[in-house]
C-alpha positions, 0 to 999 in steps of 0.5 A, spaced: 914 105 888 916 108 895 912 103 899 916 097 895 923 101 896 921 101 904 920 093 903 926 092 900 930 096 905 927 093 911 929 086 908 936 088 907 936 090 914 933 084 916 938 079 912 944 083 915 942 082 922 941 074 921 948 074 918 951 077 924 947 073 929 950 067 925 957 070 926 958 072 919 960 080 919 955 084 915 954 091 914 947 094 915 946 099 909 944 106 910 937 108 910 936 113 904 930 118 904 924 116 901 924 116 893 922 123 890 916 124 885 922 125 880 925 118 882 919 114 882 917 117 875 924 115 872 924 108 874 921 104 868 915 100 869 915 093 871 910 087 871 913 082 866 908 077 865 902 081 868 895 083 865 893 090 866 885 090 866 881 096 864 874 096 864 870 101 860 863 103 859 859 104 853 864 107 848 863 107 840 865 101 837 870 105 833 873 107 840 874 100 842 877 098 836 882 104 836 884 102 843 885 094 841 888 095 835 893 101 836 894 103 843 894 096 847 899 093 841 904 099 842 903 099 850 905 091 850 911 092 845 914 097 850 912 093 856 914 086 853 911 080 857 905 085 859 898 083 856 892 088 856 885 086 857 879 091 856 872 089 858 866 093 856 861 094 861 855 099 861 852 105 865 846 101 867 848 098 874 855 101 874 854 102 882 853 095 883 859 093 879 864 098 882 861 097 889 863 089 888 870 091 885 871 095 892 868 090 896 872 085 894 878 089 893 880 086 887 878 087 879 880 092 874 886 096 874 883 102 871 876 103 871 871 108 867 868 113 872 863 119 871 864 126 873 861 126 880 864 119 882 871 122 885 867 124 891 863 117 891 869 112 891 875 117 892 877 113 898 878 107 894 882 110 889 890 110 888 894 117 889 897 117 882 901 124 883 907 120 884 906 117 877 902 123 873 902 129 877 907 135 876 914 133 876 912 126 874 909 127 868 910 134 864 904 133 860 899 134 865 900 141 865 896 140 858 889 138 861 884 143 862 879 144 868 876 137 867 882 135 871 879 137 877 874 131 876 880 126 876 882 128 883 880 127 890 882 131 896 887 135 892 891 129 889 890 125 882 886 119 882 886 118 874 885 122 868 879 125 865 877 123 858 873 129 855 868 135 857 861 134 855 857 140 858 850 141 858 848 147 853 842 150 850 841 148 843 835 152 840 832 152 833 832 159 831 828 158 825 822 155 829 823 160 834 821 166 829 816 161 826 813 161 833 813 169 833 819 169 838 824 174 835 829 175 841 833 169 841 835 164 847 831 167 853 836 170 859 832 170 865 826 166 868 820 171 866 822 170 858 823 163 859 816 162 861 813 166 856 817 163 851 815 156 853 807 158 853 809 162 846 813 156 842 809 150 845 804 147 840 798 142 842 794 138 837 787 139 840 785 133 836 789 128 840 791 133 846 798 132 845 804 136 844 806 137 837 811 142 839 815 143 845 819 150 847 824 147 851 826 139 852 831 140 858 834 133 859 827 129 860 822 131 855 816 128 859 817 130 866 821 136 865 824 135 872 831 131 871 835 133 877 841 135 872 836 140 869 835 142 876 842 143 878 844 147 872 838 152 874 841 152 881 848 153 879 846 159 874 843 163 880 849 163 884 847 157 888 852 153 893 850 146 894 853 146 901 853 151 906 859 153 910 858 148 915 858 142 910 850 141 910 846 141 904 843 148 902 836 146 899 833 150 903 836 156 900 832 162 896 836 159 890 834 152 891 827 154 892 827 158 886 830 153 882 824 148 884 819 153 882 822 154 876 822 147 874 814 147 876 813 154 872 816 151 866 812 145 866 806 148 867 807 153 862 808 147 857 803 142 859 798 147 862 796 146 870 792 140 869 796 134 871 797 129 866 791 132 861 796 133 855 800 128 852 808 128 851 811 129 844 811 123 840 818 119 840 822 121 833 828 119 830 834 122 832 835 129 836 829 132 838 831 139 835 832 135 828 827 132 823 825 125 823 828 122 816 823 117 816 817 121 816 820 128 814 817 131 820 820 135 825 821 131 832 818 137 835 823 141 840 825 148 839 830 148 844 834 143 848 838 143 854 842 137 854 849 135 852 852 134 845 850 127 845 843 129 844 844 134 839 844 133 832 850 130 828 854 135 826 853 134 818 846 135 819 843 141 815 839 143 821 845 146 824 844 152 819 839 154 824 841 152 831 844 156 836 848 154 842 848 158 849 849 157 856 844 157 861 843 165 863 840 164 870 835 170 873 839 176 874 833 180 875 832 177 881 838 174 883 844 178 882 849 173 883 846 169 877 851 167 871 852 163 865 853 156 866 854 150 862 854 144 867 860 139 865 860 132 865 867 129 865 868 122 864 875 119 867 879 113 868 881 112 875 886 107 878 883 103 884 887 102 891 887 095 890 891 095 884 897 091 884 899 094 877 899 102 879 905 104 875 903 100 869 896 103 869 900 110 869 904 108 863 898 106 859 894 112 861 900 116 859 900 113 852 892 113 851 892 120 854 898 123 850 896 129 845 894 125 839 891 119 844 886 124 847 885 127 840 883 120 837 879 118 843 874 124 843 874 124 835 871 117 835 865 120 839 865 127 837 866 130 844 871 135 847 878 133 849 880 134 856 887 136 854 887 143 851 893 141 846 888 136 843 883 140 841 885 141 834 883 138 827 876 136 828 874 140 834 877 147 830 874 145 824 867 144 827 864 151 828 859 147 833 865 144 837 869 150 837 863 154 840 862 148 845 869 148 847 869 156 848 863 156 852 866 150 856 872 153 858 869 160 860 862 157 863 863 150 865 861 148 872 863 140 874 860 135 878 866 134 882 864 136 889 857 133 889 858 128 895 854 121 895 852 123 888 848 117 886 844 117 893 842 125 891 840 123 884 835 118 887 833 123 892 832 128 888 828 124 882 823 122 887 822 129 890 821 132 883 817 127 881 812 128 886 813 136 884 810 135 877 804 130 880 803 136 885 803 131 891 808 136 894 809 143 894 815 147 892 817 148 899 815 141 901 819 138 895 826 142 898 824 140 905 824 133 903 830 133 899 834 137 905 832 132 910 833 125 906 840 128 903 842 130 910 840 123 913 844 120 907 850 124 908 850 121 916 850 128 918 
């Protein structure tokens, strides 16, 4: 809006000069100071005849229906002549899709991004402080820690939808049945002992029938997100003081060693000697309704998406904890839940930034953010939207409390897509023993430095 004001004033000055040159007296208008944040926020959103385009990724049909039948009609009624269009995409191939938008300098006015994408695309996103920041929208103060994931270089680029941290869900009944009676392990030594104690292998098929811990990926046990959770729990910092990667640190080496130790404690030290858990229906820590058998996992390190539905009877025996690190060997260890915070951003190329902000305000009102997350069973990004189904659910209430106290986000990861590819490749070579722990970390360090252009 400030840019529009400058353009208007420039045109008025130019018009006055033209009139003076033709012999017609004209007053040159005084140039006022740029519009303040408060003045911008008070101006009504224009755009009559405009189409506001929104690109969303993998939401439930209920969510999309709610947006199309309630939010969009209300927005269009408040902005006569404006049409809202929602396009549904997928997280599969998201990087190619978004790169195409930014390369062309054209596309949706609002796009659905993941936690780590503020640093990846930040330079291509609009500074929305004048529309959504403090002084422009009083309700911004109601957002919790997830708001940091919607910023780039300290300024808002959009708004966060939800918080989806990675917790440790454990079946207390299966733990006790395995002879483990001390609850969720809280150091590396106990985790390794627990993995050996609670894992069961069928000698007839030489395959797992019970896996002590499924960390994101049941088969490899070496997912990069799992590595980050372990690393952060040790007090690790992803970058050194000079900005270079920190994969050669003691914490990074310990995290990689722990992943290898847990896999070997589960599968044994022989490569590919033991088959993984069979695929069941529903969460890996639940019972398969088709067969009536346990799906096989005792503990699950993942977000609530991978946990059982809240109405499942199994919740009578499920605990929810952060990952505690290894305080005996790393004094800076701390309980951590690694939090994903999907958010909606406004690209710099959008010609409807003000309209986009108005739509976000409506969809992210207290009631809107509540409803959006209710359709998915997730924790709203707005603190004041955490009522109703959140407080009525012991599981969500516990998750919300842990997220608020121990949440660590993905916001600061630079070139996250490249890092995930580099790490997955290296960790894959770890579990096949193509590389040692030290070689894995050296490979990640070297390739990530190259990816960052350092």
